[in-house]
N, C-alpha and C positions, 0 to 999 in steps of 0.2 A: 329495390337495389339502386343505389347511386351510380353515377357514371364512374367515379373513382373506384368504387368497389368492383364494378364490372371490369374496368381496366386491370386492377390488380389480380382479379380471378383469372382473366386471360393470360397475364404475364406468368403466374404461377403454373397454369396449365401448360404453356409454351415450355417453361422450364422443366416440367416434368416429362415432356415429349423429347426435348433435347438432351436431358441428363437424368434418366430414371434413377430414382434413390437419393437425388440431390436433397439436402436439407435446406428448406426454406421456411423461415418463421415470419408470420405476420401478426397483427394485433398488438395493442399497446403492452400487454404483458410481456411480449417478446422483444418488441422494438424499442420500448421506453428507454432502456439504458443506453441504446445506440444513438439516441438523439444528442447525446452529449460526448464530448471528450474532456480534456483537461483546460479548455479554454473558457471564453465567457459566452460561448454560443450554445443554441439548442435548434437543431434542425431535424425534426422527426423524419426517419426514413419510411417508406412505404414497405419495405421487406429487408430482412437480413438473411443472407445466404452463407452458408458454411461449406466452401469448396474442399474437396478431398485431393484434387490434382488440377493440372493445368487444363485438361479437357473440360472439367467442370467450369473453369473460368471462361474458357471459350464460349461454352453454351450460355453462360450468363450474360457475356457481352454482346453476343449475337442476339438473344432474346430481347435484351434491353434496347439494342439498336433499332430493332424492328418495331418496338412499342414506343420508342422515343423517351425512354426512361433513363435517368442519369445513373451512373456507376461511381461509387466511392470505395476505394480500397482502404482497409483498416487492419492495423496489426494490434498493438497493445492498448490503442485508444488513449494515449497519454499526450497527445498533441496539445500544445498551449495556444496555438494560433487558430484553431478551428479547422485544420486540414483533414481531420478524420471523421467529419460528419457531413451528411448530404441528403438531399430530399428524394432520392430514388432508392435504389438497391445499395445496401452496404455489404461488402464482401469481407467477412471476418476471417483472416488467414491464420489467426492464432489458434484456432480450435483444432484443426486437423492438418492443415499444411505447415507442419512444424517439425519436418524431418531433417536431419543432417545427412545428406546424401553421399558425402565423400569427404575425407581428409587426406590430402596428398603431403605427407611430411617432407618428402624430398623437394617437391616444388614450393612447399609452404603455401598451400592454398587449401580452401575449403568450398565445397558447393553445397548450398543450403536453400531450403524453401523459404519462401517469404515470411512465413509465420514463426521461424525459429526464434526463441528468446535469446537475447544476447548472452546472458550468463550460461544457458545451455550450451551454446557454441564454446564459450570459453572454458567450461568444465571439460568438454571433449577434447578441445586442443591442448589443454594443459597437460594431459597425458603424454603429449608429444613434445613437451618444452616449448609450445607455441601459444600465441594469444591473438586475438583481433584487436587491433590498436584502439580505435575510437571507443569511448566508455562513458556514455551519458550517465547522469545520476540515476536514471531510471533503468539501469542495466538489468535489474532483477525481473523486469516485465516487458521492456521494449522489444520489439522484433526487429530483425534485420531488415524486413521490408519497409517498416516505418522509418528506420535509420537512413535507408536508401531514399525514401520519399523526401525526407527533410534535409538530407545531407548532414546528418547529426555529428557532433564532435565529442565533447565530454572533458572530464577533468584532466586528462593527460593530453590535451590537444596541442599543447606546447611541443610535446614529442611526436605526437601521431597525426596531428592535422584533422582533416575531415573525412567522413566516410568515402567521399569521392576518391580519395587517394588510395583507397584500398580495395577498389572494385575493379575486377578483371573482365567480367562479362555479367550481363543481365539476360535472363530469359523472360520474355515479355509476351503479352497478348495485346495486339493493336485494337484500335478503336472499331475496326471492322471485323474482329474475331480472328485474326491470323496470328499464329505463333511464330515469333522471331527471336533472334539472339542478337543483342547489341554488345559489341565487344570493343577493344582498344583500337579497331581499325575500320569499324563501320557497322553495317547492319546486313544480317543475312537471314533467310528463312530457316525456321528450326527443323523443317523437314524438306530436305533437298529434292526428294522425289515427288513433291507437291508442286507441279509446274505453276499452277495458279498462284499459290502462296509466293513462290520464288518470283514471279512477275510482279506481284503486288508490293512485295518488300523492295525489290529493285527499284520500282518507281518511287517509292517513299524515300530511299536513300538518295536517288538522283534529285528529287525535289529538295531535299535538305541541303545537299552539296551546292545546288544553285542558289539556295537562299543564303548561305554563308558567303559564297563567292562575291555575291552583290553587296556584302556589307562588312568587307574585311576590316576597313579602318574604323568603322563604327564600334565593332566588336573589340578591336585592339585598344581602343582608347577608353572604353567605358567599363569593361568587364575584367575581372582578375586583379583588381588593383591592390586589395589587402587580403590577408590570409583567410578572414572570416566573411567574405562578400558572398553570402548565400542568397540575398535577395534577387529575385528574377530567375531567369534561365541562365545556365552556365555555358553559354554558346561559345566561349573562347576555347573549350576543349575541342570544338570541330574546326578550328583554324588549321591550315596546312602545316604549321611548325608543330601542331600538337597531334598530327597524324589522324585527323578526323576520328577522335576518340568518342565513339557514340555511347559507350557504357557510362563514361563520366559525365557526359552532356545530360544524360536522362537522370542521373542522381541529382536530387534536389527539385525535381519537377512536381513533386507533391501529388502524384497520381493524375495529373492533368493531361499527360501526353500518351501514357501507356500504363497497362497493369502489370507490375512485376510479379512473376510467380516464383522465381528462384534467382539465385546469384552465385557467382564464383568470386570469392574475395581473397585477398592476399593476407597472409598471417605474418606476425612478427615474433621474433625470438622473445622469451621470457627473460626479464632482467635477473641477473645472478645476485645482485645486492641492491638494497635501497635504503634510504632513511628519509625521515620526514622532520622538517623544521616548522615550528609554530612561531610566527612573528606578530607582536602587538603594536598597534598604532592608535592615535588619538581618534582618527576617522578614516574612511575609505579613501579620501583624497590623499592623505599622508601614505597610505599603503600603496596606492597607485604611483606615487612619485618615486617609489623604490623599485617598481617592476623593471625598468631598463637595466639597472644594476644587476638585478636578480638573473636576468635572461643571459648575462654575460657567462654565467656558470652552467649553462645548458641544463636547466632543470627539466624534468619530465612533466611536472605540474606546477602551476602557480595559481592557487584558488583563493578567492577573497570572500569575506562576509562580515556583516555588522553585527552589533551586539544584540539586536532584537531577537535574531534567530537563536542565538545562544541562550538568552533568557527564557525563550519559549520552550526550547528542549529541556532545560533544567526544570521548569515548572511542569512540565508534562510527564517527564520520566524520572525525575529526582535529581538532586544536586550532583550525585556521582556519575550521572550520564554523560557529562562533559567534564573531562579532566585533562590536564596537559596544556591548557592555554595560559600564555603570559598575561600580565596585567595589560589592559587596553579596552578600546571600545570598538575596535575593528581588527581584524585579524587576516593574515595571510598563511596558507599552508603552502610550503615549498617541498617538493619531493625531489630527491636527487638519486640517480641510478648509476650503476657502474658494474664493472666485472668482479669487484671484491669490495668487501665491507671497509677495509682499511682506507682505500682511496676515497670512497664515497664519503666517509666520515671526516676525512681530511678536507675535502672540498666544502663539506657543510661547515666545518669550523672556520674556514677561510672566508666563506660567504658571510657568516655571522659577524666576523670581525669587520669585514667591509661595510656591512649595513650599520654597524655601530657608528662608524666614522661619519656617516651622513646625519646622525642626530635625530632621525624621525622615529626610531624604534622606541617603543615604551617597555619593550621586554621581548626576549626571544630564547628559544631553547630547543635542542634537539630531543625528539620524542623516541626513546629507546623501547618502550614497552609496546609489544604487539597489540595487546588489549587497548591500550590508550589510542594507538593509531586507528584501530577499528572503530572505537568510539567517536573519534575526531571525524573521520571520513563518513560516518553515518550522519553526523550533524550536517555536514556540507551536502550530502546526497538528499537529505530530506528538506533542504532549503526551501523548495517551492511550496511545500506543504506547511512547514513550519511558519513560514512567512504569511501564509493564507489566513490563519487565525491566530493572533499573537495572544501572549499571556494576559495582556489588559483586555482581551476580548474583541479587539478591533479587527475588522476584515479588510483584506487587500486583495487586488485582482491583477491578472495578467492584461496584456493589450499593448504594453510597451516594455516587454520583459526580456528582449533579445538583441538590442542594438549592440554594435561593435565598431571599434575604431582601431587604427594601428596602436600597438601597446605603447609606443612612445607619445601618443596623444591622449591616452586614458586619463591621466590626472586633470589635464585642462578640460576634457569633455565632462568628466565627473563634477568639476567645480561649477561649470555653467549648467549642467543638468540639475544640480541641487538647486541653483537659483531659479531655474525654471519651475521646479516643484513648488518652491516657496512663493512664487509669484501667482500661482494657482491655488495656494493654500491647500496643498496636497502633501502627503508623507509618503515615501518610498522606503521599502526594506530591500537594501541592496547586497547582492552576492553574485558569484560569477567566476568566470575563467579569466581572471585578471591578466595573466601571462599571455593570453591571445587577444586581449583587449575587448573581450566579450562580457558585457554587464546584464545580468538578470536583475529585474526589479519588480516587485509587486507594490502597487500603489492603492491607496484608500479611496479609489473612485467610489462613486454611488451610481452604478449602472441600473439600479432599480427605478430611479425617478428620472423625468424628462430633464430636470435641471442638471442632474448628475451626469447624464449622457451628453448633455451640451458641453459641459465642462471637460469630460473625457475626450470628446471629438477635437475640441479646440487645443487641449494639452498635446495629444498624440501628433497633431498636425504640426504644431510648433516644435515638438520633440524631433520629428522627422527632419524638419529643416536645420535643426541644431546639430544632429549627428551628421547630416551631409556636410555642413559647414565645417565639421571637424574632419572631413575626408572619410566618413565612416559608412556604415550600412545599417538599413533598418532591421535586418535579421542576420544573426551570426551562426545560428545553427537550428532554430524552431521553424524556420520557414516563414513564408508570408501569410499564408492562409487567408482566413477571412478578416484577421486583425490588422494586416498591414498592406495587403494587395492594393487596396485603393490608394495608398500612399506611394506607390512605386514611381508615380509621375513626379513626385518631389525629388527622387534620387536620380532618375534617369531621364534622358532626353526624349522628346515625342518620337524620334526616329527609333529609339531603342524599345520604347514601349510597343511601337508598330511592329518591330522585329520579333519581340516576344510573341505578339498575337500572330504573326505569320508562321512562326515556328509551331505553335499550338495547332494552328489551322491545318498544317501539313499532316500532323499526327491525327488530329480529332476534328475534321471539318464540321461535324454537326454539334460540337461542344457538350458532349455527353459525359466526359470524364471529369469528375470532381469540379463541376461548374461553380463559378463564383470566386475562384482562387486564381491568382496571379493575372489571368487575362479575363477581361469582362468582369472586373471584381464586383461582388456585392458590397454595398456600403458597409463601412466598418462598424457601424451602430446598428446594422439590421440583425434581426435573429438573435438579439441578446437574451440570454436565459432568464436574468434576473427582472422582476418587476415588482411592483408593490402588491402585496397580497394580504388578505384578511388574516388576523391571528386566529389560530384554532384553539379551542377550549382543550385543556390537557390536565391530567392528574398530577404528573411530574411538574416540577417548578422550573427545571432547566435553568438553574441560577447562572450559568455561564453563557447563555444564549439570550441576546436581547429580544428577539422576537419569539420566545418560547419554542414550541415544537418545530415551527416552520423555520426558525433560525438555527435550531440544532441540526436538522437534516440538511439544511444548507451548508453545513460544514464541509461536506463532501465536494472537492473541487475537481475530482477526477484524476489525481496523480497516480492512482492505481497501484499503490504498494501492497494492497490486499491481493493483488494477483500474482504475488511472488510465490515461488514453489519452496523457498528456504529462507531462513532468517526470521527470528521472532516466532509468533504463534498465529497471528492473523494470516489468512482466513482459512479455518479448517475445511469448511464445506467446499470452498472454491478449490483448494488442493486436492480434495477428494474427488470432484466432479469436473473440474476444468471449464465450468460454464460461467459466463459473465454474470448472469442473473443470480448466480449463488456466491458471488463476491460481495464484500462490503459495499464496494462502489456501485455495483448493479442494484443492490437493494436501496441504497441511499437515492440513487436516480429514480427508482420507482416511487419512493416516498416524495420526492421532489415533484414528480409528475402528479401524484395524489393531491399535493397541497396546491398545485398550480390549477387543477381542475379542468383541464381541456381534453386531453386524451383519455384520461381517467376522470369520469364524471361522478362517480358514486362515492367519493370520499372514503370515510373510514369503512364503509361497507364493501369496498372493492375487493373482489375475489382475485384479481391480478396481484394486487399487493400482498394480499394473504398468502398466495402461492409463492411469491418472491421471498417471503420472509419465513416459510415453512422450514427450510433446511438450516436456517441460522441456528447455531447450537447455543446462542446466549452466552458465549464464552468470555465476553468483555474484553478479549485481546485487542480488538480494534481500538478500544479507548486509550490503549497505551501505544500499540504499534503504529496506528494511523497517524501520520504527521500532523493532521488537523483535528485529531481527538474525536472521530466519529465513535459514537457508543450505541452500535447497533442492538445491543441487548436491551437497553432502555427504551430504544425507539420501538422495538418488537413489542415489549411489555405494554407500552402505551398503545399501540396499534391494536393489540389483542383485547385490551381493555375496552376500547372504543368499538371495536368491530363486533364484539359478542354483547354488547350492553343491551339487556333486555331481551337476550336470545339464548337459546339452548347452546351450551358449549360442547366441544368434543369430550368424550367420556374420560380421557386421560387427565383433563383439567380437574375433574372431581377426584379421580382415584389417586393422582399423584400430586396435584396442587394442594390437597387437603391432608397430605401425609402426616404433617406434624400433629394433627388432632387424631387421626385414626391409629398412628403408631403409639400415641400415648395411651389409648384405649387398649391396643393390643398387648401392651406391656403387662397388663393385669391377668392375662391368660395366655402368655407367650408360648408355652409348650404345646398345648393342643392346637393353637393357631398355626404354628409353624408346621406341626404335623399335617394339619388340613392343607396347607398351602403346597406341601410337596406331593400331594396326590392329585387325582383327577379333578377334584373340586377346585383345587388351586389354579389349575389350567383354565378351568371354565371361568372363574373370577377374573383372571388376567385378561381373557378375551372380552369379558363383559366391560371391563374397566379400560379397554384400549391399550392394554399393556402387552407387549410382545411375549410369546410363550417360548421364545428361544433363549431366554435368560432364566436362571433361578432367582426367585424373590428372596432378598437377604432375610436371614432369620432375625426375629424380633428378640430383643433382650428382655428379660423379666424385670418387673418393678423391684423385686428382691435384690436382684444383682446390682441395679442402679442404686438402691438405698445403701447396700453394702459398701459399694464403691464411694458414695458421697460421705458416708460416715468416715471411712478411712482417709478421705481427702481433706478433712477439716484440719486446719493447722493447730499446732500445740500452743503456739504463741501468737503475737500480733500478726494479721495478715497485711502484706503490702499491696496486694492486688486482688482482684475478683476474677475468678475462673468461670466464665459464662459457659453453662452446660447447654450446648445447642441441641436441636431436635435430633439431628443425626446421631450425635454422640450418645444422646440419651436412649434413643430407640434401638440402636444397632451395635454400638461399640462403647459401652461404659468403661470398659478396660482402659481405653484411650484417656478418659478423664483421670482415671487413677494414675496412670503413667505420667500424664502431663503434671499432675499435682505433685508427684514426687520429684519430677526433674526440676520443676520450678523452685520447689523447696530447696533442693540441693544446690541450685544456682543462686540461692539467696533471695528469692522471690515467693515466699510463702503465700498462698492464696486461699480466700475463702470461697467455696463453690457457690454459684448462683444458679438454682434450678428453676424450672417452671416458666421460662420466658422464651420467646421465639423472636427471631430476626425478620420473619415474613417472606423470606426468600422464595419459597415454593408458590406462594401466591402471586409475587411479582413475575416470576418467570412464565406463569401461565396467564398473566394478565388480569388477574382478579385483584385489582388495586384498591377497591373499596375495602375489600377484607384485609388486605396487605396493611392499609392505613390504620384500621383499628388494632390490629395485631401489634404494629410498630408503636403505636401511640401508648399502648399499655406497657410495653417493654421500656420505652423512654421514661415513662412516669415512674417506673420502679428503679431505674437505674440513675436517673437525674434527681437524686434526693439529698444533695449537698456532699455526697461522697465523691472526691475527686481522684480516687485511686485508679490505676490502670485497669482496663477490662481486657483480659486475655481470652481468646477464643481458639480452641483446638480446631475446629472445622474452618479452613480458609474461606469457603464460600460464605458461610455465616458471618465471619469477621468482615468480608467485603461488603456484605448487605448492611451491616451496622454502620460501616465506615462511609459508605457512599449512598446506597439506596434509600436508607432511613432518612438523612437529612435532605435528600433531593425529592423525596416523596412527601414528607411532611412539612419541610421548609420552616421549622421552628428553631429557635435559639436553643431549646432544650436538646433537640435532636442533634444539633450541630455540637453541643457540649459533650453529649455522649459519643458521638463519632470521633471527637478529637482524642478520647480516652482509649480507643480501641486498638488492640495489638493482635496479631497472629502470634501463634506459638513461636515461630522463628523470630518474629520482630521483637517479642519480649526477651527472648534469650540474647538477641543482638544488642538491644538498647538497655535492658534492666538488669542483666545478670552481673553478679559480683565479678571484679576484675580477676580475683583469684580462683574463680570457679574451675574446677577440673573435672570434666566429664569421664565417664568409664571409657576404657580403651575401645577404639572403634576400628571397623575393618579398613583396609587400605582402598578398597574399591566399592562403590555402591552405584546402583541404578536409581535415577530420581525422576519422578513425574511431579512436577510443580503444577498445582492447581491453576487453571487459567485465571481465576478471579484473583488469586493471590499475585500472580505475575502482573496483572493489570492494575491493581489497586495499591498494593504495598511497594512502591518503587524503592529500590535500593535496599530491600529487606527479603532477599531471596534465600531460600533453603540451600542452594548450591554454595553460595558465599559462606554461610554459616558453616556448613559441613567441611569446606576446605579449611576454614579458620580453626575448626576444632581438630584437624589433623588428618582428614580423609584425603588420600593422595590423589585419587581419580574419582571424579563425580561424572558418570556418564548420564548426562541428562537428556531426556526425550524432549527435544524442542518442538513443541506442538501439543495440541489438545489430545487428551485420552480418548475422546470420541463419545463418552457416555453423556457427560455435561448434564448432570441432574435428571430431570425428567426426559430429556431429549432421547437419549438411547434406550429407555425404557418403553417409549411409545412404539407401537407395532410397526408403524409406516416409516419409522427412522432407523430401524435396526441395522439395515444394510449399510447406510451412510455412516452410522456409528462405527461399525467395524471397519469401514474403509478409512475412516479417519484414524483409528487406531493403528492400522496397518502402515501409516506414514512414518511414524516415528517410535511409537510405544512398543508395539508387538515385537519388532526386530530385536529389541533390547532385553526381552525376557528370558534370556538364558544365562543371566548372571544374578547372584544373590549377594547381599539383601537388595530388595527393591523397596524404596521409600516413597510414599505417597500419602500426603497428609489429608488430601480430599477424600471424603466417603466415595464419591462418584469414581475418582481415580482408582481407589482400592478395589471397589466393586468391579470395575471394568478389567483390572489386572487379574482378579480372581476368575472372572469369565473366561479370559484369554489363556490363563496358565495355571489356573488352580488345579487342574488334573495332573500337572507336573510337579505338584507340591510346592508351588511358589505363591506365597501370601505376601501382600504388600504390608509394610509396616508403617505406622505413623512415626514421625521423627521422635516423638516422646517415647515410643517403645524402644527405639535404637538407643536412646540415651538414658533410659530407666535404670537408675542406681540399684534397683531391686532385681535386675534381670542377671541371671548366671551368664547367659550370652546375649549379645544384642538382640532384642526382640523377644527374648525367652524370659518372661516374668515368673518368678517362683511363687 
């Protein structure tokens, strides 16, 4: 046993003694994801602890102090400066300490634990007509504790300023394990009856008052100069004229002075009316020139971004994902709020007229549509991720992503900053809170090489001098962290740097709270995550990633959208379990650790990585919802292929992975096989095949039924397209092929059915890629025969496999030609139907479960849009995965997770008919959940079938 192992064992034993039942995780499988946040850094912790209350935090701090082990507090882990990683114990507040303790509507305050996600607080306060003002772009996963640590701002900081302006009191644990309360007038013990705690906190406050009294002039002249001066410690809140505001002084200390366990925050009234203007410019400098004029109109938000972000969003999610922007190469969003729509709209028109007189606008418009507004805000909110991996494949990194100047100096700063970039032959993608003078930029540094790191260090050092020259600050909301703390001496005098050190020493004399940040900083180029790594042999071609598999998993930069509880589909397993290791980000970080080969030394054979990937449903939603396009389904398939190469696989890989073959054979004796599977022998076979016995095995269709359906599906005249009969439709629901054929013919797209081919999906999802390639190659050869007609696939997952998996696994021109011809059923009706096609009468309301692979792969061709266009008034779409996800929900060990995922969005909607689900997995899950209530999911083709007496009832 090594010394480090003995020390860790001693620490965990002490924690068990002080806090029985406290969850403590060690080992690379648990700590790997916590070595990263959204910054450039990798700092592996010794352990991760998940406290359930303030007393747990006290126990951790005391045990770590005894052992000399550092403590780093962490919320959503979305820090871009390296504030949320540390070498000792990481406290994850987001898992359990996420309760809203009180909302006082009259006082307009809320008391929350540190791990409360901002959107959860906002949803709760909205019921009272109130809101928490600061709104970072990461609002769907950032925590209040993290916002307090960084002094976060957000898109509406022009109106609401920084988090520090909204904090009334902080409940903290000091470095010596004492609970205290920091409020607007000082510091007090949390437990007045604890004489020792009262004495220690009183001494702490007295030392702080003395520190400030000795440095009044210094603090008054160097701090609080501009609205976004977040760098360093905010000691000016402790000045006599500010009432010794200890709560606000601790905001922005980045966990270096105390551990925040809860906070009382001030709320603001929700605006009664608002409007959004989008303004186009030739470049970001021209946009910045207009900011002072815009600020005269008291906007709530003035946000800027350049064309690279918009182009990437359109490439990743389809051209319709960004609408409402005028002509230009850079844009400003300007939001105006007020008491009524008429006055807000009048101000908007006046502002637009005023800006036109300046001559810098290339276009401007008021965005009336709520859907367009949501779309535009999503582009801005995903800026960090979209800028990380651009449409041209280029990578960019933080490090100098948060500088701020006074808004009136922004244009001049940006002009000089772009010159600085050019002088270092670097390119930056710019966006940010232009109305507050805060600029976010991701730069194409090369932090993996020694040369690239030298360039990066030289650049950020010169950038620090430049922003100070323009009267600005190194950080405007992200904090200094590991990225900028070393540069504070460029911004502040030696006396102020010493004052910061003295402030921290009063709170944390042993330097155990988030060491290396702000005071005694680590070098900004130490602990960088990227380095040159050998390429790994892979079956997938990863055509969009220059370094193959290693480059693909490097896509994850930690922005954490996969940790959102709502919005989009990603990540169903995280939403069901709440565990970081079950998020897309957690899995990607584990794969990065595997590629790195340090903490995880056995590469593709790693059981830790296999366990992290186990609950991935392979839904592919991350490939669309993740701003950087992480495709965990593909990474999992590659890993399973490599992991089980030459080894015995799980039983379900054979029973479910080879389903296309076995189901084709079953069709010849469907009736006796179905009868057998419904009895005790079926239960035994399920267990032997690793399949859950809590589901009914779907009934196989007979070959006779299939032949009859295909004969009827043959067109009487020339066929305009090919109807690909996939394995699921062939084996379980040939009636869908018949309905699809009739609907397509009715829509002016007569098809010839193509049977006997397979997309290879089940072999891909189980990681049997050699077999998948053979199946796919055979299919491509049959389809790439000079015929350029569209290929229409009724089963969305098979369509997605043909569209994406086939070309990325085979990597041939023939595969790409076939992929270019593939349409889902929805896509065919959207793009190919006759303009005068009139479908049968449709119900006013439907429940819709869109297949995740269709959602992810066929952007802008969603069933919900088609149904609305065809006249369905209300489409109640279950936003999320159905939970079955192909083989996943049939595997015995995944049944509970499958149902938990279904409970999130699908199951609560299954009290309305009809229910539309084109995916066979989705339909099977719906039958399992609500079949006993007489609810059967319909394929869209069944709803639109001209031969049906009623929707879904074929004669």
